[in-house]
N, CA, C and O atoms as a GROMACS GRO file, in nm:
protein
  308
    1UNK      N    1  -1.442   0.985   0.926
    1UNK     CA    2  -1.415   0.865   1.005
    1UNK      C    3  -1.398   0.914   1.169
    1UNK      O    4  -1.371   1.031   1.198
    2UNK      N    5  -1.416   0.822   1.256
    2UNK     CA    6  -1.401   0.819   1.396
    2UNK      C    7  -1.306   0.758   1.431
    2UNK      O    8  -1.302   0.638   1.403
    3UNK      N    9  -1.198   0.818   1.503
    3UNK     CA   10  -1.068   0.736   1.577
    3UNK      C   11  -1.109   0.692   1.679
    3UNK      O   12  -1.173   0.762   1.757
    4UNK      N   13  -1.074   0.545   1.705
    4UNK     CA   14  -1.118   0.435   1.789
    4UNK      C   15  -0.988   0.383   1.857
    4UNK      O   16  -0.877   0.362   1.808
    5UNK      N   17  -1.039   0.368   2.000
    5UNK     CA   18  -0.921   0.284   2.070
    5UNK      C   19  -0.901   0.130   2.050
    5UNK      O   20  -0.984   0.052   2.098
    6UNK      N   21  -0.793   0.083   1.979
    6UNK     CA   22  -0.795  -0.065   1.955
    6UNK      C   23  -0.642  -0.124   2.058
    6UNK      O   24  -0.526  -0.102   2.024
    7UNK      N   25  -0.673  -0.179   2.150
    7UNK     CA   26  -0.573  -0.218   2.223
    7UNK      C   27  -0.486  -0.076   2.306
    7UNK      O   28  -0.525   0.008   2.387
    8UNK      N   29  -0.370  -0.097   2.249
    8UNK     CA   30  -0.279   0.022   2.337
    8UNK      C   31  -0.276   0.130   2.184
    8UNK      O   32  -0.203   0.229   2.180
    9UNK      N   33  -0.347   0.098   2.094
    9UNK     CA   34  -0.303   0.174   1.981
    9UNK      C   35  -0.445   0.265   1.946
    9UNK      O   36  -0.543   0.242   2.018
   10UNK      N   37  -0.457   0.351   1.856
   10UNK     CA   38  -0.571   0.389   1.786
   10UNK      C   39  -0.600   0.384   1.627
   10UNK      O   40  -0.514   0.426   1.550
   11UNK      N   41  -0.708   0.338   1.583
   11UNK     CA   42  -0.754   0.264   1.490
   11UNK      C   43  -0.853   0.361   1.412
   11UNK      O   44  -0.921   0.438   1.480
   12UNK      N   45  -0.866   0.363   1.263
   12UNK     CA   46  -0.958   0.415   1.185
   12UNK      C   47  -1.031   0.342   1.132
   12UNK      O   48  -0.968   0.249   1.083
   13UNK      N   49  -1.197   0.332   1.107
   13UNK     CA   50  -1.251   0.240   1.029
   13UNK      C   51  -1.232   0.317   0.881
   13UNK      O   52  -1.227   0.440   0.869
   14UNK      N   53  -1.225   0.237   0.791
   14UNK     CA   54  -1.248   0.262   0.637
   14UNK      C   55  -1.383   0.262   0.587
   14UNK      O   56  -1.435   0.151   0.570
   15UNK      N   57  -1.440   0.350   0.563
   15UNK     CA   58  -1.580   0.347   0.457
   15UNK      C   59  -1.575   0.221   0.372
   15UNK      O   60  -1.468   0.186   0.324
   16UNK      N   61  -1.665   0.164   0.355
   16UNK     CA   62  -1.663   0.057   0.261
   16UNK      C   63  -1.644   0.113   0.080
   16UNK      O   64  -1.582   0.060  -0.012
   17UNK      N   65  -1.721   0.230   0.084
   17UNK     CA   66  -1.655   0.297  -0.072
   17UNK      C   67  -1.534   0.294  -0.091
   17UNK      O   68  -1.484   0.235  -0.186
   18UNK      N   69  -1.461   0.366   0.007
   18UNK     CA   70  -1.312   0.395  -0.024
   18UNK      C   71  -1.245   0.241  -0.006
   18UNK      O   72  -1.160   0.206  -0.087
   19UNK      N   73  -1.278   0.171   0.078
   19UNK     CA   74  -1.204   0.015   0.092
   19UNK      C   75  -1.209  -0.015  -0.088
   19UNK      O   76  -1.109  -0.033  -0.157
   20UNK      N   77  -1.355  -0.015  -0.138
   20UNK     CA   78  -1.349  -0.079  -0.255
   20UNK      C   79  -1.314   0.013  -0.357
   20UNK      O   80  -1.323  -0.038  -0.469
   21UNK      N   81  -1.274   0.136  -0.358
   21UNK     CA   82  -1.208   0.231  -0.443
   21UNK      C   83  -1.057   0.171  -0.441
   21UNK      O   84  -1.013   0.125  -0.546
   22UNK      N   85  -0.996   0.171  -0.353
   22UNK     CA   86  -0.864   0.155  -0.293
   22UNK      C   87  -0.824  -0.006  -0.342
   22UNK      O   88  -0.704  -0.021  -0.367
   23UNK      N   89  -0.911  -0.126  -0.358
   23UNK     CA   90  -0.927  -0.247  -0.379
   23UNK      C   91  -0.847  -0.308  -0.238
   23UNK      O   92  -0.763  -0.395  -0.260
   24UNK      N   93  -0.866  -0.274  -0.124
   24UNK     CA   94  -0.845  -0.314  -0.003
   24UNK      C   95  -0.893  -0.442   0.027
   24UNK      O   96  -1.007  -0.472  -0.011
   25UNK      N   97  -0.814  -0.533   0.098
   25UNK     CA   98  -0.874  -0.654   0.162
   25UNK      C   99  -0.801  -0.648   0.255
   25UNK      O  100  -0.689  -0.597   0.251
   26UNK      N  101  -0.877  -0.721   0.398
   26UNK     CA  102  -0.825  -0.760   0.517
   26UNK      C  103  -0.623  -0.785   0.487
   26UNK      O  104  -0.574  -0.839   0.388
   27UNK      N  105  -0.550  -0.728   0.601
   27UNK     CA  106  -0.404  -0.785   0.560
   27UNK      C  107  -0.338  -0.696   0.459
   27UNK      O  108  -0.216  -0.698   0.442
   28UNK      N  109  -0.407  -0.630   0.402
   28UNK     CA  110  -0.314  -0.527   0.319
   28UNK      C  111  -0.247  -0.449   0.398
   28UNK      O  112  -0.271  -0.427   0.516
   29UNK      N  113  -0.153  -0.401   0.327
   29UNK     CA  114  -0.038  -0.285   0.432
   29UNK      C  115  -0.076  -0.146   0.336
   29UNK      O  116  -0.097  -0.139   0.214
   30UNK      N  117  -0.077  -0.051   0.428
   30UNK     CA  118  -0.094   0.075   0.381
   30UNK      C  119   0.039   0.155   0.424
   30UNK      O  120   0.095   0.143   0.533
   31UNK      N  121   0.081   0.246   0.308
   31UNK     CA  122   0.198   0.346   0.380
   31UNK      C  123   0.123   0.482   0.373
   31UNK      O  124   0.029   0.517   0.302
   32UNK      N  125   0.201   0.555   0.481
   32UNK     CA  126   0.115   0.702   0.508
   32UNK      C  127   0.222   0.765   0.428
   32UNK      O  128   0.338   0.739   0.459
   33UNK      N  129   0.200   0.839   0.336
   33UNK     CA  130   0.268   0.884   0.246
   33UNK      C  131   0.295   1.059   0.276
   33UNK      O  132   0.399   1.106   0.229
   34UNK      N  133   0.214   1.141   0.344
   34UNK     CA  134   0.171   1.236   0.397
   34UNK      C  135   0.081   1.282   0.475
   34UNK      O  136  -0.033   1.237   0.464
   35UNK      N  137   0.112   1.387   0.576
   35UNK     CA  138  -0.008   1.400   0.654
   35UNK      C  139   0.017   1.553   0.699
   35UNK      O  140   0.095   1.587   0.787
   36UNK      N  141  -0.077   1.652   0.611
   36UNK     CA  142  -0.071   1.755   0.644
   36UNK      C  143  -0.229   1.844   0.641
   36UNK      O  144  -0.310   1.805   0.557
   37UNK      N  145  -0.262   1.943   0.719
   37UNK     CA  146  -0.383   2.020   0.706
   37UNK      C  147  -0.511   1.882   0.721
   37UNK      O  148  -0.584   1.844   0.629
   38UNK      N  149  -0.511   1.853   0.794
   38UNK     CA  150  -0.595   1.740   0.832
   38UNK      C  151  -0.627   1.646   0.715
   38UNK      O  152  -0.741   1.599   0.708
   39UNK      N  153  -0.532   1.614   0.620
   39UNK     CA  154  -0.564   1.516   0.530
   39UNK      C  155  -0.437   1.421   0.527
   39UNK      O  156  -0.322   1.464   0.539
   40UNK      N  157  -0.471   1.289   0.509
   40UNK     CA  158  -0.358   1.193   0.486
   40UNK      C  159  -0.354   1.124   0.332
   40UNK      O  160  -0.454   1.107   0.263
   41UNK      N  161  -0.252   1.098   0.304
   41UNK     CA  162  -0.213   1.047   0.167
   41UNK      C  163  -0.138   0.895   0.192
   41UNK      O  164  -0.025   0.871   0.233
   42UNK      N  165  -0.241   0.809   0.153
   42UNK     CA  166  -0.165   0.681   0.178
   42UNK      C  167  -0.144   0.649  -0.001
   42UNK      O  168  -0.169   0.710  -0.105
   43UNK      N  169  -0.079   0.506   0.041
   43UNK     CA  170  -0.041   0.461  -0.087
   43UNK      C  171  -0.032   0.263  -0.052
   43UNK      O  172   0.046   0.223   0.034
   44UNK      N  173  -0.096   0.190  -0.110
   44UNK     CA  174  -0.095   0.070  -0.097
   44UNK      C  175   0.032   0.004  -0.181
   44UNK      O  176   0.098   0.048  -0.275
   45UNK      N  177   0.037  -0.131  -0.104
   45UNK     CA  178   0.195  -0.189  -0.171
   45UNK      C  179   0.154  -0.206  -0.307
   45UNK      O  180   0.243  -0.212  -0.392
   46UNK      N  181  -0.002  -0.220  -0.356
   46UNK     CA  182   0.008  -0.270  -0.521
   46UNK      C  183   0.062  -0.148  -0.593
   46UNK      O  184   0.157  -0.149  -0.671
   47UNK      N  185  -0.029  -0.018  -0.547
   47UNK     CA  186   0.010   0.084  -0.610
   47UNK      C  187   0.142   0.168  -0.602
   47UNK      O  188   0.164   0.271  -0.667
   48UNK      N  189   0.221   0.112  -0.517
   48UNK     CA  190   0.389   0.111  -0.497
   48UNK      C  191   0.459   0.068  -0.620
   48UNK      O  192   0.528   0.123  -0.705
   49UNK      N  193   0.405  -0.081  -0.592
   49UNK     CA  194   0.495  -0.172  -0.716
   49UNK      C  195   0.450  -0.111  -0.846
   49UNK      O  196   0.546  -0.081  -0.916
   50UNK      N  197   0.309  -0.078  -0.911
   50UNK     CA  198   0.290  -0.048  -1.029
   50UNK      C  199   0.362   0.082  -1.069
   50UNK      O  200   0.400   0.103  -1.184
   51UNK      N  201   0.384   0.187  -0.945
   51UNK     CA  202   0.463   0.286  -0.988
   51UNK      C  203   0.619   0.259  -1.002
   51UNK      O  204   0.694   0.315  -1.081
   52UNK      N  205   0.648   0.172  -0.919
   52UNK     CA  206   0.800   0.125  -0.961
   52UNK      C  207   0.827   0.062  -1.097
   52UNK      O  208   0.926   0.083  -1.167
   53UNK      N  209   0.706  -0.033  -1.130
   53UNK     CA  210   0.738  -0.077  -1.294
   53UNK      C  211   0.736   0.008  -1.375
   53UNK      O  212   0.828   0.007  -1.456
   54UNK      N  213   0.613   0.138  -1.387
   54UNK     CA  214   0.642   0.248  -1.447
   54UNK      C  215   0.784   0.285  -1.437
   54UNK      O  216   0.845   0.227  -1.528
   55UNK      N  217   0.854   0.348  -1.372
   55UNK     CA  218   0.940   0.409  -1.328
   55UNK      C  219   1.072   0.320  -1.454
   55UNK      O  220   1.137   0.362  -1.550
   56UNK      N  221   1.061   0.193  -1.393
   56UNK     CA  222   1.184   0.082  -1.458
   56UNK      C  223   1.141   0.113  -1.630
   56UNK      O  224   1.229   0.134  -1.713
   57UNK      N  225   1.006   0.112  -1.662
   57UNK     CA  226   0.998   0.083  -1.798
   57UNK      C  227   1.069   0.212  -1.852
   57UNK      O  228   1.162   0.222  -1.932
   58UNK      N  229   0.994   0.318  -1.779
   58UNK     CA  230   1.051   0.465  -1.873
   58UNK      C  231   1.178   0.466  -1.865
   58UNK      O  232   1.226   0.555  -1.936
   59UNK      N  233   1.271   0.392  -1.797
   59UNK     CA  234   1.410   0.398  -1.813
   59UNK      C  235   1.462   0.280  -1.895
   59UNK      O  236   1.581   0.264  -1.923
   60UNK      N  237   1.385   0.217  -1.922
   60UNK     CA  238   1.410   0.071  -1.973
   60UNK      C  239   1.474  -0.011  -1.922
   60UNK      O  240   1.561  -0.076  -1.981
   61UNK      N  241   1.438  -0.025  -1.789
   61UNK     CA  242   1.504  -0.124  -1.682
   61UNK      C  243   1.422  -0.248  -1.693
   61UNK      O  244   1.302  -0.263  -1.717
   62UNK      N  245   1.532  -0.347  -1.667
   62UNK     CA  246   1.446  -0.466  -1.679
   62UNK      C  247   1.471  -0.539  -1.573
   62UNK      O  248   1.583  -0.536  -1.521
   63UNK      N  249   1.362  -0.622  -1.522
   63UNK     CA  250   1.378  -0.719  -1.403
   63UNK      C  251   1.465  -0.838  -1.389
   63UNK      O  252   1.424  -0.929  -1.461
   64UNK      N  253   1.588  -0.873  -1.312
   64UNK     CA  254   1.647  -1.008  -1.352
   64UNK      C  255   1.492  -1.107  -1.315
   64UNK      O  256   1.390  -1.085  -1.251
   65UNK      N  257   1.537  -1.204  -1.383
   65UNK     CA  258   1.446  -1.344  -1.380
   65UNK      C  259   1.442  -1.398  -1.255
   65UNK      O  260   1.541  -1.451  -1.205
   66UNK      N  261   1.318  -1.388  -1.188
   66UNK     CA  262   1.304  -1.444  -1.045
   66UNK      C  263   1.289  -1.322  -0.973
   66UNK      O  264   1.254  -1.339  -0.856
   67UNK      N  265   1.301  -1.235  -1.000
   67UNK     CA  266   1.301  -1.100  -0.914
   67UNK      C  267   1.159  -1.102  -0.830
   67UNK      O  268   1.060  -1.141  -0.891
   68UNK      N  269   1.148  -1.065  -0.706
   68UNK     CA  270   1.065  -1.049  -0.604
   68UNK      C  271   1.064  -0.910  -0.557
   68UNK      O  272   1.176  -0.860  -0.544
   69UNK      N  273   0.952  -0.828  -0.524
   69UNK     CA  274   0.968  -0.689  -0.475
   69UNK      C  275   0.963  -0.692  -0.338
   69UNK      O  276   0.995  -0.591  -0.275
   70UNK      N  277   0.918  -0.819  -0.267
   70UNK     CA  278   0.935  -0.776  -0.118
   70UNK      C  279   0.972  -0.930  -0.056
   70UNK      O  280   0.967  -1.018  -0.142
   71UNK      N  281   1.004  -0.969   0.069
   71UNK     CA  282   1.035  -1.049   0.109
   71UNK      C  283   0.937  -1.172   0.102
   71UNK      O  284   0.968  -1.283   0.059
   72UNK      N  285   0.820  -1.137   0.149
   72UNK     CA  286   0.691  -1.233   0.138
   72UNK      C  287   0.676  -1.264  -0.015
   72UNK      O  288   0.669  -1.386  -0.035
   73UNK      N  289   0.672  -1.218  -0.083
   73UNK     CA  290   0.650  -1.230  -0.223
   73UNK      C  291   0.776  -1.327  -0.244
   73UNK      O  292   0.734  -1.424  -0.308
   74UNK      N  293   0.882  -1.339  -0.223
   74UNK     CA  294   1.028  -1.421  -0.269
   74UNK      C  295   0.979  -1.506  -0.212
   74UNK      O  296   0.945  -1.595  -0.290
   75UNK      N  297   0.946  -1.534  -0.070
   75UNK     CA  298   0.941  -1.639  -0.010
   75UNK      C  299   0.821  -1.748  -0.013
   75UNK      O  300   0.806  -1.851   0.052
   76UNK      N  301   0.737  -1.684  -0.118
   76UNK     CA  302   0.603  -1.762  -0.132
   76UNK      C  303   0.613  -1.926  -0.188
   76UNK      O  304   0.681  -1.945  -0.288
   77UNK      N  305   0.568  -2.005  -0.142
   77UNK     CA  306   0.589  -2.150  -0.201
   77UNK      C  307   0.489  -2.242  -0.234
   77UNK      O  308   0.520  -2.352  -0.280
   0.00000   0.00000   0.00000
């Protein structure tokens, strides 16, 4: 992948195969978890939610009725 200038920032285009593998769509948010040895580890918002739900299930925690993981989801109308 090539790093390109995008306004005052730098950007990286993701190959179609990787986008499909991660299930990404325009507007999705990626979190960078680690960056070392020329490798970047990312996590999607959906992956983060699935991990949180799995941890909650392992601890037998339950979500309150109407609980939302983030502000955008909580404010959907």
